[in-house]
N, CA and C atoms as an extended XYZ file, in Angstrom:
447
Properties=species:S:1:pos:R:3:atomname:S:1:resname:S:1:resid:I:1 pbc="F F F"
N        -2.013      -34.809       26.890 N   MET     1
C        -2.809      -33.453       26.562 CA  MET     1
C        -4.547      -34.016       26.624 C   MET     1
N        -5.295      -33.551       27.478 N   LYS     2
C        -6.513      -33.929       27.928 CA  LYS     2
C        -7.637      -32.279       27.287 C   LYS     2
N        -8.685      -32.056       26.646 N   LEU     3
C        -9.267      -31.199       26.546 CA  LEU     3
C        -9.631      -29.979       27.548 C   LEU     3
N        -9.242      -30.471       28.471 N   SER     4
C        -8.952      -29.550       29.920 CA  SER     4
C        -8.106      -29.228       29.726 C   SER     4
N        -7.272      -29.153       28.955 N   ASP     5
C        -5.392      -28.360       29.742 CA  ASP     5
C        -5.227      -27.541       28.273 C   ASP     5
N        -6.676      -27.343       26.854 N   LEU     6
C        -6.059      -26.198       26.636 CA  LEU     6
C        -6.387      -25.146       26.551 C   LEU     6
N        -5.522      -24.614       25.891 N   LYS     7
C        -5.488      -23.211       26.007 CA  LYS     7
C        -5.360      -22.027       24.738 C   LYS     7
N        -6.141      -21.116       24.882 N   PRO     8
C        -5.689      -20.292       24.003 CA  PRO     8
C        -4.172      -19.124       23.830 C   PRO     8
N        -3.783      -18.861       22.106 N   ALA     9
C        -2.458      -18.662       22.073 CA  ALA     9
C        -1.907      -17.744       23.403 C   ALA     9
N        -1.360      -17.666       23.726 N   TYR    10
C        -1.122      -16.304       24.593 CA  TYR    10
C        -0.942      -15.016       23.773 C   TYR    10
N        -1.382      -13.921       24.301 N   GLY    11
C        -2.129      -13.011       23.317 CA  GLY    11
C        -2.786      -12.869       22.250 C   GLY    11
N        -3.587      -14.437       22.325 N   SER    12
C        -4.974      -13.708       21.586 CA  SER    12
C        -5.768      -13.336       21.932 C   SER    12
N        -6.417      -13.179       23.515 N   VAL    13
C        -7.150      -13.032       24.621 CA  VAL    13
C        -7.196      -12.380       24.983 C   VAL    13
N        -7.556      -10.869       24.137 N   LYS    14
C        -7.921       -9.226       25.607 CA  LYS    14
C        -8.806       -9.813       26.387 C   LYS    14
N        -8.679       -9.103       27.704 N   THR    15
C       -10.232       -8.632       28.154 CA  THR    15
C       -10.805       -7.279       27.615 C   THR    15
N       -11.870       -7.569       27.694 N   ASN    16
C       -12.376       -6.420       27.631 CA  ASN    16
C       -12.213       -4.757       28.147 C   ASN    16
N       -11.551       -3.462       27.384 N   TYR    17
C       -11.444       -2.666       28.259 CA  TYR    17
C       -12.681       -1.833       29.113 C   TYR    17
N       -13.531       -1.904       29.447 N   ARG    18
C       -14.757       -0.891       30.322 CA  ARG    18
C       -14.649        0.061       29.970 C   ARG    18
N       -15.068        1.326       28.981 N   ARG    19
C       -14.893        2.373       29.490 CA  ARG    19
C       -16.836        3.302       29.797 C   ARG    19
N       -15.845        3.674       30.670 N   GLY    20
C       -17.219        5.594       31.113 CA  GLY    20
C       -17.502        4.588       32.487 C   GLY    20
N       -16.939        4.100       33.154 N   ARG    21
C       -17.468        2.817       34.698 CA  ARG    21
C       -16.238        4.109       35.111 C   ARG    21
N       -16.227        5.357       35.413 N   GLY    22
C       -16.441        5.229       36.647 CA  GLY    22
C       -14.316        5.918       36.673 C   GLY    22
N       -14.226        7.263       37.715 N   GLN    23
C       -12.307        7.492       37.582 CA  GLN    23
C       -11.106        6.510       37.852 C   GLN    23
N       -11.817        5.849       38.719 N   GLY    24
C       -10.983        5.264       38.917 CA  GLY    24
C       -10.716        3.456       38.281 C   GLY    24
N       -11.755        2.887       37.189 N   SER    25
C       -11.473        2.983       36.027 CA  SER    25
C       -10.809        2.967       35.193 C   SER    25
N        -9.765        4.371       35.055 N   GLY    26
C        -8.900        4.861       33.626 CA  GLY    26
C        -9.615        4.548       32.883 C   GLY    26
N       -10.586        4.921       32.484 N   GLY    27
C       -12.039        4.893       30.972 CA  GLY    27
C       -12.443        5.996       31.392 C   GLY    27
N       -13.057        6.538       32.419 N   GLY    28
C       -14.398        7.907       33.167 CA  GLY    28
C       -14.081        9.137       32.934 C   GLY    28
N       -14.643        9.297       33.274 N   GLY    29
C       -14.862       11.106       32.649 CA  GLY    29
C       -15.451       10.892       31.220 C   GLY    29
N       -14.766       11.225       30.224 N   THR    30
C       -14.868       11.361       28.663 CA  THR    30
C       -15.264       10.291       28.388 C   THR    30
N       -15.062        9.418       28.953 N   ALA    31
C       -14.845        7.919       27.928 CA  ALA    31
C       -13.798        8.185       27.321 C   ALA    31
N       -12.995        8.144       27.366 N   THR    32
C       -11.694        8.430       25.871 CA  THR    32
C       -12.353        8.696       25.039 C   THR    32
N       -13.069       10.085       24.553 N   ARG    33
C       -13.812       10.041       23.356 CA  ARG    33
C       -13.227       11.457       23.870 C   ARG    33
N       -12.761       11.965       24.349 N   GLY    34
C       -11.818       13.255       24.711 CA  GLY    34
C       -13.195       15.178       24.773 C   GLY    34
N       -12.690       15.845       24.614 N   HIS    35
C       -13.631       16.407       25.640 CA  HIS    35
C       -13.955       16.978       24.336 C   HIS    35
N       -16.009       17.761       24.140 N   LYS    36
C       -16.310       18.127       24.024 CA  LYS    36
C       -16.514       17.463       21.740 C   LYS    36
N       -17.319       18.115       21.554 N   GLY    37
C       -17.174       17.660       19.739 CA  GLY    37
C       -17.732       17.434       18.843 C   GLY    37
N       -17.865       16.622       18.257 N   ALA    38
C       -19.435       15.456       17.487 CA  ALA    38
C       -18.656       14.431       18.132 C   ALA    38
N       -17.130       14.186       17.217 N   GLN    39
C       -16.911       12.954       17.624 CA  GLN    39
C       -16.779       12.555       19.701 C   GLN    39
N       -16.835       13.790       20.656 N   SER    40
C       -17.387       12.818       22.004 CA  SER    40
C       -18.622       12.629       21.831 C   SER    40
N       -20.078       12.796       21.349 N   ARG    41
C       -21.065       12.677       20.845 CA  ARG    41
C       -21.703       11.214       20.563 C   ARG    41
N       -22.909       10.720       21.120 N   SER    42
C       -23.271        9.651       20.728 CA  SER    42
C       -24.230        9.942       19.372 C   SER    42
N       -23.875        8.554       18.595 N   GLY    43
C       -25.215        8.550       17.286 CA  GLY    43
C       -23.739        9.441       16.424 C   GLY    43
N       -22.890        9.766       16.849 N   HIS    44
C       -22.304       10.808       15.480 CA  HIS    44
C       -21.621        9.227       14.773 C   HIS    44
N       -21.844       10.061       12.777 N   SER    45
C       -20.855        9.200       12.382 CA  SER    45
C       -20.828       10.405       10.840 C   SER    45
N       -19.372        9.653       10.522 N   LYS    46
C       -18.835       11.003        9.686 CA  LYS    46
C       -19.817       10.410        8.073 C   LYS    46
N       -19.930       11.843        7.120 N   LYS    47
C       -19.707       11.003        6.025 CA  LYS    47
C       -18.872       10.410        5.611 C   LYS    47
N       -19.522        9.514        4.479 N   VAL    48
C       -18.726        8.941        3.527 CA  VAL    48
C       -17.259       10.134        2.126 C   VAL    48
N       -16.167       10.434        2.583 N   GLY    49
C       -15.888       10.897        1.966 CA  GLY    49
C       -15.147       12.269        3.055 C   GLY    49
N       -15.432       12.236        4.383 N   PHE    50
C       -15.460       13.515        4.653 CA  PHE    50
C       -13.982       13.653        4.719 C   PHE    50
N       -12.924       14.565        5.299 N   GLU    51
C       -11.786       14.728        4.507 CA  GLU    51
C       -11.112       16.244        5.637 C   GLU    51
N       -12.266       16.009        7.436 N   GLY    52
C       -12.202       17.085        8.296 CA  GLY    52
C       -12.106       18.173        7.652 C   GLY    52
N       -13.065       18.637        6.766 N   GLY    53
C       -14.045       20.206        6.826 CA  GLY    53
C       -12.883       20.033        5.246 C   GLY    53
N       -11.867       19.741        5.040 N   GLN    54
C       -11.320       20.537        3.351 CA  GLN    54
C       -11.894       19.512        2.486 C   GLN    54
N       -12.366       20.061        0.849 N   MET    55
C       -12.796       19.688        0.073 CA  MET    55
C       -12.530       18.376       -0.362 C   MET    55
N       -14.184       17.691       -0.505 N   PRO    56
C       -13.066       15.749       -0.388 CA  PRO    56
C       -13.188       15.970       -2.062 C   PRO    56
N       -12.793       14.717       -1.889 N   LEU    57
C       -12.052       14.682       -3.915 CA  LEU    57
C       -13.222       14.563       -4.934 C   LEU    57
N       -14.037       14.120       -4.399 N   GLN    58
C       -15.749       14.212       -4.633 CA  GLN    58
C       -16.480       15.380       -4.915 C   GLN    58
N       -16.309       16.312       -4.556 N   ARG    59
C       -16.851       17.519       -4.926 CA  ARG    59
C       -15.126       18.587       -5.800 C   ARG    59
N       -14.206       17.776       -5.765 N   ARG    60
C       -12.647       18.787       -6.272 CA  ARG    60
C       -12.835       18.252       -7.971 C   ARG    60
N       -13.348       17.200       -7.750 N   LEU    61
C       -12.898       16.821       -9.270 CA  LEU    61
C       -14.521       17.519      -10.171 C   LEU    61
N       -13.972       17.786      -11.561 N   PRO    62
C       -14.929       18.147      -12.671 CA  PRO    62
C       -16.617       16.714      -12.085 C   PRO    62
N       -17.588       16.957      -12.735 N   LYS    63
C       -18.873       16.281      -13.470 CA  LYS    63
C       -18.655       15.988      -14.941 C   LYS    63
N       -18.025       15.284      -15.501 N   PHE    64
C       -18.663       14.491      -16.642 CA  PHE    64
C       -19.112       13.688      -17.455 C   PHE    64
N       -19.587       13.824      -18.274 N   GLY    65
C       -20.399       12.462      -19.071 CA  GLY    65
C       -21.989       12.356      -18.810 C   GLY    65
N       -22.777       11.433      -19.506 N   PHE    66
C       -23.720       11.239      -19.455 CA  PHE    66
C       -24.577        9.989      -19.453 C   PHE    66
N       -26.016        9.325      -18.981 N   LYS    67
C       -25.942        8.512      -19.653 CA  LYS    67
C       -27.449        8.994      -19.476 C   LYS    67
N       -27.482        7.835      -20.983 N   ASN    68
C       -28.681        8.404      -22.022 CA  ASN    68
C       -30.106        6.764      -21.533 C   ASN    68
N       -30.843        7.664      -20.879 N   VAL    69
C       -32.458        6.845      -20.378 CA  VAL    69
C       -33.090        6.016      -21.752 C   VAL    69
N       -32.708        6.632      -22.521 N   ASN    70
C       -33.531        6.109      -23.749 CA  ASN    70
C       -32.475        5.176      -24.856 C   ASN    70
N       -31.281        5.067      -24.175 N   ARG    71
C       -30.608        4.086      -24.066 CA  ARG    71
C       -30.881        2.532      -24.977 C   ARG    71
N       -30.674        1.694      -25.900 N   ILE    72
C       -31.716        0.196      -26.129 CA  ILE    72
C       -30.006       -0.868      -25.835 C   ILE    72
N       -30.285       -1.342      -24.775 N   ASN    73
C       -29.342       -2.185      -25.249 CA  ASN    73
C       -29.239       -3.512      -25.554 C   ASN    73
N       -28.326       -4.135      -26.676 N   TYR    74
C       -29.062       -5.070      -27.859 CA  TYR    74
C       -28.111       -6.252      -27.071 C   TYR    74
N       -28.627       -7.172      -27.287 N   ASN    75
C       -27.726       -7.823      -27.142 CA  ASN    75
C       -27.060       -9.002      -28.462 C   ASN    75
N       -25.422       -8.468      -28.873 N   GLY    76
C       -25.408       -9.069      -30.922 CA  GLY    76
C       -24.954      -10.000      -30.247 C   GLY    76
N       -25.246      -11.253      -31.231 N   ILE    77
C       -25.082      -12.069      -31.923 CA  ILE    77
C       -24.210      -12.419      -33.289 C   ILE    77
N       -23.214      -13.304      -33.388 N   ASN    78
C       -22.669      -12.992      -34.563 CA  ASN    78
C       -22.997      -13.370      -35.348 C   ASN    78
N       -22.713      -13.318      -37.070 N   LEU    79
C       -23.312      -14.421      -37.872 CA  LEU    79
C       -21.935      -16.020      -37.690 C   LEU    79
N       -20.970      -15.726      -37.104 N   ASP    80
C       -20.350      -17.389      -36.568 CA  ASP    80
C       -20.699      -17.863      -35.694 C   ASP    80
N       -21.386      -17.213      -35.206 N   ALA    81
C       -22.117      -17.790      -33.965 CA  ALA    81
C       -23.753      -18.765      -34.517 C   ALA    81
N       -24.255      -18.360      -35.056 N   ILE    82
C       -25.408      -18.977      -36.390 CA  ILE    82
C       -25.250      -20.241      -36.820 C   ILE    82
N       -23.135      -19.697      -37.453 N   GLN    83
C       -23.890      -21.120      -38.806 CA  GLN    83
C       -23.320      -22.251      -37.236 C   GLN    83
N       -22.837      -21.677      -36.672 N   LYS    84
C       -22.058      -22.663      -35.414 CA  LYS    84
C       -23.695      -23.507      -34.579 C   LYS    84
N       -24.653      -22.174      -34.607 N   LEU    85
C       -25.698      -23.559      -34.120 CA  LEU    85
C       -26.638      -23.616      -34.954 C   LEU    85
N       -26.001      -23.501      -36.691 N   VAL    86
C       -27.233      -24.326      -37.425 CA  VAL    86
C       -25.521      -25.503      -38.076 C   VAL    86
N       -24.632      -25.764      -37.523 N   ASP    87
C       -24.064      -26.875      -37.890 CA  ASP    87
C       -23.747      -27.922      -36.695 C   ASP    87
N       -24.400      -27.964      -35.605 N   THR    88
C       -24.258      -28.464      -34.389 CA  THR    88
C       -25.951      -28.897      -33.924 C   THR    88
N       -26.681      -27.554      -34.044 N   ALA    89
C       -28.608      -28.046      -33.657 CA  ALA    89
C       -29.234      -28.056      -35.042 C   ALA    89
N       -28.156      -28.033      -36.462 N   LYS    90
C       -29.848      -29.011      -37.288 CA  LYS    90
C       -30.344      -27.322      -37.107 C   LYS    90
N       -30.359      -26.911      -36.868 N   VAL    91
C       -31.660      -26.216      -37.302 CA  VAL    91
C       -31.798      -25.068      -38.623 C   VAL    91
N       -33.067      -24.971      -39.197 N   THR    92
C       -32.943      -24.199      -40.329 CA  THR    92
C       -33.471      -22.812      -40.082 C   THR    92
N       -34.607      -22.330      -39.077 N   GLU    93
C       -35.001      -21.407      -38.808 CA  GLU    93
C       -34.239      -20.913      -37.230 C   GLU    93
N       -34.553      -19.326      -37.022 N   ILE    94
C       -33.337      -19.426      -35.877 CA  ILE    94
C       -34.725      -18.317      -35.491 C   ILE    94
N       -35.213      -18.648      -33.877 N   ASN    95
C       -36.089      -17.160      -33.107 CA  ASN    95
C       -35.024      -17.155      -31.868 C   ASN    95
N       -35.697      -16.130      -31.224 N   PHE    96
C       -35.472      -15.888      -29.654 CA  PHE    96
C       -35.812      -16.774      -29.470 C   PHE    96
N       -37.143      -18.373      -29.559 N   ASP    97
C       -36.785      -19.021      -28.591 CA  ASP    97
C       -35.173      -20.459      -28.378 C   ASP    97
N       -35.191      -20.540      -30.099 N   VAL    98
C       -34.077      -21.566      -30.177 CA  VAL    98
C       -32.716      -20.624      -29.336 C   VAL    98
N       -32.178      -19.658      -29.366 N   LEU    99
C       -31.210      -18.516      -29.051 CA  LEU    99
C       -30.926      -19.257      -27.678 C   LEU    99
N       -32.759      -18.868      -26.661 N   VAL   100
C       -32.249      -19.021      -25.569 CA  VAL   100
C       -32.171      -20.424      -25.095 C   VAL   100
N       -33.419      -21.279      -25.678 N   ALA   101
C       -32.481      -22.253      -25.892 CA  ALA   101
C       -30.825      -22.980      -25.416 C   ALA   101
N       -30.269      -22.755      -26.581 N   ASN   102
C       -28.807      -23.290      -27.481 CA  ASN   102
C       -28.229      -21.853      -26.361 C   ASN   102
N       -28.919      -21.214      -25.347 N   GLY   103
C       -27.383      -20.380      -24.567 CA  GLY   103
C       -27.109      -19.482      -25.194 C   GLY   103
N       -27.344      -18.948      -26.322 N   LEU   104
C       -26.900      -17.585      -26.938 CA  LEU   104
C       -27.703      -16.084      -26.333 C   LEU   104
N       -28.810      -16.321      -25.547 N   ALA   105
C       -29.407      -15.126      -25.174 CA  ALA   105
C       -29.875      -15.622      -23.929 C   ALA   105
N       -30.424      -14.526      -23.724 N   HIS   106
C       -31.048      -14.611      -21.751 CA  HIS   106
C       -32.853      -14.018      -21.958 C   HIS   106
N       -33.887      -14.390      -21.317 N   LYS   107
C       -34.893      -14.641      -21.902 CA  LYS   107
C       -35.071      -12.823      -22.080 C   LYS   107
N       -34.674      -12.092      -21.487 N   ASN   108
C       -35.335      -10.919      -21.275 CA  ASN   108
C       -34.367       -9.947      -22.277 C   ASN   108
N       -33.339      -10.236      -22.705 N   ASP   109
C       -32.714       -9.503      -24.048 CA  ASP   109
C       -34.035       -9.503      -25.042 C   ASP   109
N       -32.793       -8.482      -25.393 N   LEU   110
C       -33.243       -7.733      -27.387 CA  LEU   110
C       -31.757       -8.597      -28.066 C   LEU   110
N       -32.444       -9.023      -29.332 N   ILE   111
C       -31.151       -9.943      -30.350 CA  ILE   111
C       -30.879       -8.987      -31.260 C   ILE   111
N       -29.668       -8.617      -31.431 N   LYS   112
C       -29.470       -7.699      -32.779 CA  LYS   112
C       -28.077       -8.720      -33.238 C   LYS   112
N       -28.261       -8.859      -34.352 N   ILE   113
C       -27.774       -9.890      -35.326 CA  ILE   113
C       -26.911       -9.476      -35.795 C   ILE   113
N       -25.256       -9.383      -35.628 N   MET   114
C       -24.334       -9.134      -36.368 CA  MET   114
C       -23.229       -9.028      -36.856 C   MET   114
N       -22.541       -8.121      -37.813 N   GLY   115
C       -21.492       -9.345      -39.040 CA  GLY   115
C       -21.023      -10.013      -39.215 C   GLY   115
N       -20.269      -10.051      -37.868 N   ARG   116
C       -18.919      -11.138      -37.679 CA  ARG   116
C       -19.002      -12.255      -38.744 C   ARG   116
N       -17.923      -12.892      -38.971 N   GLY   117
C       -17.878      -13.851      -39.829 CA  GLY   117
C       -18.732      -14.255      -40.189 C   GLY   117
N       -18.833      -15.428      -41.302 N   THR   118
C       -19.266      -16.676      -43.043 CA  THR   118
C       -20.849      -17.074      -42.337 C   THR   118
N       -21.840      -17.077      -43.190 N   LEU   119
C       -22.543      -18.243      -42.976 CA  LEU   119
C       -22.453      -18.493      -44.093 C   LEU   119
N       -22.567      -19.845      -44.303 N   THR   120
C       -23.076      -20.541      -45.321 CA  THR   120
C       -24.437      -21.595      -46.304 C   THR   120
N       -24.761      -21.568      -44.728 N   ALA   121
C       -26.613      -22.092      -44.927 CA  ALA   121
C       -27.225      -20.743      -44.664 C   ALA   121
N       -28.332      -21.831      -46.092 N   SER   122
C       -29.423      -20.985      -46.199 CA  SER   122
C       -30.324      -20.742      -44.363 C   SER   122
N       -31.204      -19.109      -43.429 N   VAL   123
C       -31.198      -19.743      -42.092 CA  VAL   123
C       -32.413      -18.433      -43.016 C   VAL   123
N       -33.661      -18.908      -42.027 N   LYS   124
C       -34.804      -17.974      -41.564 CA  LYS   124
C       -34.656      -17.438      -40.191 C   LYS   124
N       -33.852      -15.698      -40.002 N   ILE   125
C       -33.982      -15.191      -38.448 CA  ILE   125
C       -34.946      -13.972      -38.374 C   ILE   125
N       -34.832      -14.869      -36.859 N   THR   126
C       -36.596      -13.719      -36.391 CA  THR   126
C       -35.236      -12.788      -35.120 C   THR   126
N       -35.253      -11.621      -35.659 N   ALA   127
C       -34.561      -10.657      -34.373 CA  ALA   127
C       -34.931       -9.928      -34.000 C   ALA   127
N       -35.039       -8.748      -32.604 N   HIS   128
C       -35.399       -7.520      -32.746 CA  HIS   128
C       -34.727       -6.613      -33.811 C   HIS   128
N       -33.457       -6.587      -33.604 N   ALA   129
C       -32.367       -5.723      -34.899 CA  ALA   129
C       -31.084       -6.410      -35.734 C   ALA   129
N       -30.756       -5.716      -36.383 N   PHE   130
C       -29.958       -6.674      -37.941 CA  PHE   130
C       -28.986       -5.910      -38.307 C   PHE   130
N       -27.657       -5.770      -38.778 N   THR   131
C       -26.962       -4.585      -38.643 CA  THR   131
C       -26.453       -5.270      -40.965 C   THR   131
N       -26.627       -3.689      -41.037 N   ALA   132
C       -26.708       -3.876      -42.554 CA  ALA   132
C       -25.359       -4.692      -43.185 C   ALA   132
N       -24.261       -5.155      -42.308 N   THR   133
C       -23.573       -6.583      -43.355 CA  THR   133
C       -23.812       -8.064      -43.085 C   THR   133
N       -25.119       -8.311      -41.696 N   ALA   134
C       -25.352       -9.483      -41.666 CA  ALA   134
C       -26.871       -9.453      -42.641 C   ALA   134
N       -26.988       -8.523      -42.892 N   LYS   135
C       -28.518       -8.459      -43.984 CA  LYS   135
C       -28.231       -9.111      -45.142 C   LYS   135
N       -26.944       -8.188      -45.538 N   LYS   136
C       -26.558       -8.306      -46.399 CA  LYS   136
C       -25.553      -10.285      -46.699 C   LYS   136
N       -24.899      -10.458      -45.893 N   ALA   137
C       -25.303      -11.753      -46.402 CA  ALA   137
C       -25.954      -13.200      -46.062 C   ALA   137
N       -26.920      -12.545      -44.941 N   ILE   138
C       -27.986      -13.633      -44.684 CA  ILE   138
C       -28.539      -13.533      -46.243 C   ILE   138
N       -29.293      -12.475      -47.171 N   GLU   139
C       -29.987      -12.908      -47.707 CA  GLU   139
C       -28.921      -13.553      -49.365 C   GLU   139
N       -28.491      -12.837      -48.795 N   GLU   140
C       -27.365      -13.364      -49.928 CA  GLU   140
C       -26.532      -15.323      -50.978 C   GLU   140
N       -27.083      -15.578      -49.097 N   LYS   141
C       -27.426      -17.272      -48.737 CA  LYS   141
C       -28.844      -17.359      -49.552 C   LYS   141
N       -29.347      -17.055      -49.102 N   GLY   142
C       -30.816      -17.218      -49.778 CA  GLY   142
C       -31.880      -17.152      -48.455 C   GLY   142
N       -31.583      -16.965      -47.209 N   GLY   143
C       -31.971      -16.895      -46.117 CA  GLY   143
C       -33.356      -15.331      -45.710 C   GLY   143
N       -33.712      -15.775      -44.854 N   THR   144
C       -34.974      -14.912      -45.429 CA  THR   144
C       -35.116      -13.995      -43.384 C   THR   144
N       -35.285      -12.934      -43.563 N   ILE   145
C       -34.790      -12.129      -42.677 CA  ILE   145
C       -36.233      -11.797      -42.056 C   ILE   145
N       -36.965      -11.898      -40.864 N   ASN   146
C       -37.797      -10.600      -39.693 CA  ASN   146
C       -37.737      -10.417      -38.038 C   ASN   146
N       -37.193       -8.780      -39.429 N   ASP   147
C       -37.563       -8.536      -37.969 CA  ASP   147
C       -39.051       -7.303      -37.068 C   ASP   147
N       -38.355       -7.870      -35.402 N   THR   148
C       -39.260       -7.827      -34.691 CA  THR   148
C       -38.969       -6.311      -33.931 C   THR   148
N       -39.156       -5.162      -34.615 N   LYS   149
C       -38.592       -4.252      -34.053 CA  LYS   149
C       -40.943       -3.765      -32.828 C   LYS   149
């Protein structure tokens, strides 16, 4: 076997069909586009969701719901994650930079401390928001809270 003997598999290569090149070619006249109508014209493109004139699905279904443009999305961090951070990193003061450095938050996040889990260490925490249960748990262990709203 030589490189010059290699051929593509039978049927895998099709010859290009040249449309609109005269009646003798078999694809002349209307160039296989039929007669008249939008689809026979150049530059035609259907709208997304067009159903041939039938009322499209996105117009048949009712509108519902609403997006509040003033909503503030917080990245929630629970007390059990803070306790784990205190155990592993041996920190007594937790602020935004510590959370970002340890992968618990991203640089553009707003932080909210949530109340899941138990806290055994006395920690000073600075965050954008706190839940009532988280505040209570932190203050019970002698920790302090700094709210930066």
